C-alpha positions as CSV (number, residue, x, y, z in Angstrom):
1,M,0.0,0.0,0.0
2,N,1.3,3.5,-0.9
3,Q,2.2,5.5,2.2
4,L,0.1,8.6,1.4
5,P,-3.7,8.1,1.5
6,I,-5.9,9.4,-1.3
7,P,-8.6,11.8,-0.1
8,F,-12.2,11.8,-1.4
9,L,-13.6,15.4,-1.3
10,A,-17.3,16.3,-1.7
11,A,-19.6,19.1,-0.6
12,P,-20.2,19.1,3.2
13,A,-23.9,18.1,2.7
14,Y,-23.2,15.4,0.2
15,A,-25.1,12.3,1.3
16,H,-23.1,9.6,-0.4
17,T,-19.5,10.2,0.7
18,D,-19.4,6.9,2.7
19,A,-20.7,4.9,-0.2
20,W,-18.1,6.4,-2.5
21,L,-15.3,5.7,0.0
22,Q,-16.4,2.0,0.2
23,A,-16.7,1.6,-3.6
24,L,-13.4,3.3,-4.3
25,Q,-11.5,1.4,-1.6
26,S,-13.0,-1.9,-2.9
27,A,-11.8,-1.0,-6.4
28,M,-8.2,-0.2,-5.3
29,P,-7.4,-2.2,-2.2
30,E,-3.7,-1.3,-2.6
31,E,-4.5,2.3,-1.8
32,K,-5.9,3.9,1.3
33,I,-9.0,6.0,0.4
34,V,-10.1,8.4,3.1
35,A,-12.5,11.3,3.6
36,F,-10.7,14.7,3.4
37,A,-11.4,15.4,7.1
38,A,-9.4,12.2,8.0
39,L,-6.2,13.6,6.5
40,S,-3.4,14.7,8.9
41,A,-1.6,18.0,8.5
42,A,1.4,16.1,7.1
43,E,-0.8,14.1,4.6
44,K,-2.4,17.3,3.4
45,A,1.0,18.9,2.9
46,N,2.2,16.0,0.6
47,C,-1.0,14.8,-1.1
48,T,-0.6,14.8,-5.0
49,V,-3.9,13.3,-6.2
50,A,-7.5,13.5,-5.0
51,I,-10.8,12.1,-6.0
52,V,-13.6,14.6,-6.0
53,A,-17.4,15.1,-6.3
54,N,-17.9,18.9,-6.6
55,P,-15.7,19.6,-3.6
56,E,-15.3,22.9,-1.7
57,P,-12.5,24.8,-3.5
58,A,-11.2,25.9,-0.1
59,D,-10.6,22.3,0.8
60,L,-8.5,21.7,-2.3
61,R,-6.4,24.7,-1.6
62,Q,-5.3,23.0,1.6
63,L,-3.4,20.5,-0.5
64,P,-0.3,22.5,-1.7
65,Q,1.3,19.6,-3.6
66,L,-1.8,18.5,-5.4
67,Q,-1.1,17.8,-9.1
68,W,-4.5,16.5,-10.3
69,V,-8.0,15.6,-9.3
70,H,-10.2,12.8,-10.7
71,S,-13.9,13.7,-10.7
72,V,-16.4,11.0,-10.3
73,W,-18.8,13.0,-12.5
74,A,-18.8,13.4,-16.3
75,G,-19.8,17.1,-15.9
76,V,-17.0,19.3,-14.7
77,E,-18.2,22.8,-15.3
78,R,-18.2,23.7,-11.6
79,L,-14.7,22.4,-11.1
80,V,-13.4,24.3,-14.2
81,T,-14.9,27.5,-12.7
82,D,-13.8,26.9,-9.2
83,L,-10.2,26.0,-10.2
84,A,-9.8,28.6,-12.9
85,D,-7.0,30.4,-11.1
86,T,-5.0,27.2,-10.6
87,G,-2.9,25.0,-12.9
88,L,-4.5,21.9,-11.4
89,T,-5.2,19.1,-13.9
90,I,-8.8,18.0,-13.9
91,V,-9.7,14.5,-15.1
92,R,-13.4,13.8,-15.7
93,L,-15.2,10.5,-15.6
94,V,-15.6,8.8,-19.0
95,D,-17.6,5.6,-18.3
96,P,-19.3,3.5,-21.0
97,Q,-21.9,2.5,-18.4
98,L,-22.9,6.2,-18.1
99,A,-23.4,6.4,-21.9
100,T,-25.6,3.3,-21.8
101,T,-27.7,4.7,-19.0
102,M,-28.1,8.0,-20.7
103,A,-29.1,6.3,-24.0
104,E,-31.8,4.5,-22.1
105,A,-33.0,7.7,-20.6
106,V,-33.1,9.5,-24.0
107,L,-35.0,6.6,-25.5
108,T,-37.5,6.7,-22.6
109,A,-38.1,10.5,-23.0
110,V,-38.4,10.3,-26.8
111,L,-40.9,7.5,-26.6
112,Y,-42.8,9.3,-23.9
113,L,-43.3,12.3,-26.2
114,H,-43.6,10.3,-29.4
115,R,-46.5,8.3,-28.0
116,D,-48.3,11.4,-26.6
117,M,-48.0,10.4,-23.0
118,P,-48.4,14.0,-21.7
119,A,-51.7,14.2,-23.7
120,Y,-53.0,10.9,-22.3
121,A,-52.2,12.1,-18.8
122,R,-54.3,15.2,-19.4
123,Q,-57.1,13.1,-20.8
124,Q,-57.0,10.9,-17.7
125,Q,-57.5,13.9,-15.5
126,Q,-60.5,14.8,-17.6
127,Q,-61.7,11.2,-17.8
128,V,-61.5,11.2,-21.5
129,W,-61.3,7.8,-23.2
130,Q,-59.9,8.5,-26.7
131,A,-57.0,7.1,-28.6
132,R,-54.8,9.7,-30.3
133,P,-53.5,9.5,-33.8
134,Y,-50.4,7.3,-34.2
135,L,-47.3,7.9,-36.4
136,P,-44.5,5.3,-36.9
137,A,-41.2,6.2,-35.3
138,R,-39.6,6.4,-38.8
139,Q,-41.8,9.5,-39.5
140,K,-40.4,11.4,-36.5
141,T,-36.9,13.0,-36.5
142,A,-35.0,13.1,-33.2
143,S,-32.1,15.4,-33.2
144,L,-29.3,15.5,-30.7
145,L,-27.3,18.5,-29.6
146,G,-24.0,17.0,-28.7
147,L,-22.3,13.9,-30.3
148,G,-19.8,13.0,-27.7
149,A,-19.8,9.5,-26.0
150,L,-23.2,10.1,-24.5
151,G,-24.7,11.6,-27.7
152,E,-23.4,8.9,-30.0
153,A,-24.8,6.1,-27.7
154,A,-28.2,7.9,-27.5
155,A,-28.3,8.4,-31.3
156,Q,-27.6,4.7,-32.0
157,R,-30.3,3.6,-29.5
158,L,-32.9,5.9,-31.1
159,R,-31.9,4.6,-34.6
160,Q,-32.3,1.0,-33.4
161,N,-35.8,1.9,-32.3
162,G,-36.8,3.2,-35.7
163,F,-36.5,6.9,-35.4
164,A,-34.9,9.1,-38.0
165,V,-31.9,10.5,-36.1
166,C,-29.7,13.6,-36.6
167,G,-26.9,15.0,-34.5
168,W,-25.0,18.3,-34.2
169,S,-21.6,19.0,-32.8
170,R,-19.1,21.9,-33.0
171,R,-16.7,19.8,-35.0
172,M,-17.4,17.4,-37.8
173,K,-18.4,13.8,-36.7
174,S,-19.2,10.8,-38.8
175,I,-21.5,8.1,-37.2
176,S,-22.9,5.2,-39.2
177,G,-26.7,5.6,-39.8
178,I,-26.8,9.1,-38.2
179,E,-27.1,12.3,-40.2
180,C,-24.4,14.5,-38.7
181,F,-24.2,18.3,-38.8
182,H,-21.6,20.6,-37.5
183,G,-21.1,24.4,-37.2
184,D,-23.6,27.2,-36.7
185,A,-25.1,27.2,-40.2
186,A,-25.7,23.5,-40.2
187,L,-27.5,23.8,-36.8
188,T,-30.2,25.9,-38.5
189,Q,-30.6,23.3,-41.2
190,M,-31.0,20.5,-38.6
191,L,-33.4,22.3,-36.4
192,G,-35.8,23.0,-39.3
193,N,-36.5,19.2,-39.7
194,T,-36.6,18.3,-36.0
195,D,-39.6,16.9,-34.2
196,L,-37.8,16.0,-30.9
197,L,-34.7,18.0,-29.8
198,V,-32.5,16.3,-27.3
199,C,-29.8,18.4,-25.5
200,L,-26.8,16.4,-24.2
201,L,-24.2,19.3,-24.4
202,P,-21.9,20.2,-21.6
203,L,-22.2,23.6,-20.0
204,T,-19.4,25.8,-21.4
205,A,-19.0,29.5,-22.4
206,D,-20.1,28.5,-25.9
207,T,-23.2,26.6,-24.8
208,Q,-24.4,29.0,-22.0
209,G,-27.9,30.1,-23.1
210,L,-27.6,28.4,-26.4
211,I,-31.2,27.2,-26.4
212,N,-32.7,30.7,-26.6
213,S,-35.7,32.3,-28.4
214,A,-33.8,32.4,-31.7
215,L,-32.9,28.7,-31.6
216,L,-36.4,27.6,-30.5
217,A,-38.0,29.7,-33.3
218,Q,-36.1,27.6,-35.8
219,L,-37.9,24.4,-34.7
220,P,-41.1,23.5,-36.5
221,P,-44.4,24.3,-34.7
222,G,-45.2,21.5,-32.3
223,A,-41.7,20.3,-31.7
224,A,-40.6,19.2,-28.2
225,L,-37.5,19.6,-26.1
226,I,-35.6,17.2,-23.9
227,N,-32.8,18.7,-21.8
228,F,-30.5,16.1,-20.2
229,G,-27.4,18.4,-20.5
230,R,-27.3,21.3,-18.1
231,G,-29.8,23.8,-17.0
232,G,-27.7,26.8,-18.0
233,I,-27.9,25.8,-21.6
234,V,-31.6,26.8,-21.8
235,D,-32.9,30.4,-21.5
236,D,-35.8,29.7,-19.2
237,S,-37.7,32.8,-20.2
238,A,-37.4,31.9,-23.9
239,L,-38.6,28.3,-23.1
240,L,-41.6,29.6,-21.2
241,A,-42.6,31.9,-24.0
242,A,-42.3,29.0,-26.6
243,L,-44.4,26.7,-24.4
244,D,-47.0,29.4,-23.7
245,S,-47.4,30.3,-27.3
246,G,-47.8,26.6,-28.3
247,H,-44.8,26.7,-30.6
248,L,-43.2,24.1,-28.4
249,S,-45.5,21.3,-27.5
250,H,-43.7,20.0,-24.4
251,A,-40.4,20.0,-22.6
252,V,-38.9,17.2,-20.5
253,L,-36.4,18.8,-18.2
254,D,-34.0,16.9,-16.0
255,V,-31.5,19.7,-15.3
256,F,-32.1,23.3,-14.1
257,Q,-30.1,26.4,-13.4
258,T,-30.8,26.0,-9.6
259,E,-31.0,22.5,-8.2
260,P,-33.0,21.3,-6.4
261,L,-35.6,23.2,-8.4
262,P,-37.1,25.9,-6.1
263,D,-40.7,25.7,-5.0
264,P,-41.8,28.9,-6.8
265,A,-40.3,27.8,-10.1
266,W,-42.8,27.9,-13.0
267,Q,-41.6,24.6,-14.4
268,W,-43.2,22.7,-11.5
269,R,-46.7,23.7,-12.5
270,H,-46.6,24.3,-16.2
271,P,-48.9,21.8,-18.0
272,A,-46.4,21.4,-20.9
273,V,-43.4,20.5,-18.7
274,T,-42.3,17.2,-17.2
275,V,-39.9,17.8,-14.3
276,L,-37.3,15.2,-13.4
277,P,-34.9,15.5,-10.5
278,H,-31.5,15.2,-12.3
279,C,-32.0,11.5,-12.6
280,A,-31.4,10.7,-16.3
281,A,-28.0,9.2,-16.0
282,P,-26.7,8.7,-12.4
283,T,-23.1,7.6,-12.1
284,N,-22.7,3.9,-11.3
285,R,-20.3,3.8,-8.3
286,S,-19.0,0.4,-9.1
287,T,-18.0,1.0,-12.8
288,A,-16.9,4.6,-12.0
289,S,-14.6,3.4,-9.2
290,A,-13.0,0.8,-11.4
291,I,-12.2,3.5,-14.0
292,V,-10.8,5.8,-11.3
293,A,-8.7,3.0,-9.9
294,A,-7.3,2.1,-13.3
295,N,-6.3,5.7,-14.0
296,I,-4.6,6.0,-10.6
297,R,-2.7,2.7,-11.0
298,Q,-1.4,4.0,-14.3
299,F,-0.3,7.2,-12.6
300,R,1.4,5.3,-9.8
301,R,3.3,3.1,-12.3
302,D,4.7,5.6,-14.7
303,G,3.5,9.1,-13.7
304,V,1.3,9.5,-16.8
305,L,-1.8,11.5,-16.2
306,P,-5.1,10.4,-17.8
307,A,-6.6,12.5,-20.5
308,S,-7.6,15.8,-18.9
309,V,-10.1,18.5,-19.3
310,D,-9.4,21.3,-21.8
311,R,-9.8,24.4,-19.8
312,V,-10.6,26.5,-22.9
313,R,-13.4,24.2,-24.1
314,G,-14.6,23.4,-20.6
315,Y,-14.7,19.6,-21.0
């Protein structure tokens, strides 16, 4: 066992610290994984690597020899912001299980909208027994914003279930069976043919407020939105206006600018909104811990850091 323990740092109110400590320790028994509060002064002074889940920046600053942190989340926008004035290397979680889970969530939400489940829920409240018109999946186009590992897995799952599928990314991608678009001009082209728009983008300076009134206006009347990316990507006032006008038929929202979603938030009560509690693709502690363990072992062997976050791009 290496002499220095590896701390796990999370926000003070985080409920799953003990579960993460157990999973991480099980995945790398040759290491000693401890909570940050368990570190001695000498251990803090010499710590070079830490495992994190949206930690307090002040805690990280108590580790003067820290070289890199391994996040157990795929989203690292908060870390990038909190550590902007440091040279600390940030490694985010890249887990195939997360992509599988997200693809399942995207398919669930797309089918929920495709089969008019929100309308049937309203009919139930009114005790209306009436089947709604049906269109085959092949006559609906689901378009994804974001074609990284999560987006590609979701696109393939939708294609396997019969939907016409498009995807957009900043840079050119080529995915078998998926019509791929890239760049601002191509985004307009894709939106114009979209029935179901799925956002899987990370939150960066480029994506902040990307889904605004101008973007929503480019969707055909009656299109729907699914946001499984980050709340800050959507302009909430623009979304509300598009829903109230009927231009957008429904929105499935799993992420919000403030979480948990505050009680007064309009999304809770809007008849054309489905609210989810950031549950689309929870991290699997077992598979994530195995990935973190493999990266730390590699670092212990030869000092090579895993692929890290590009601070300019934000992911």
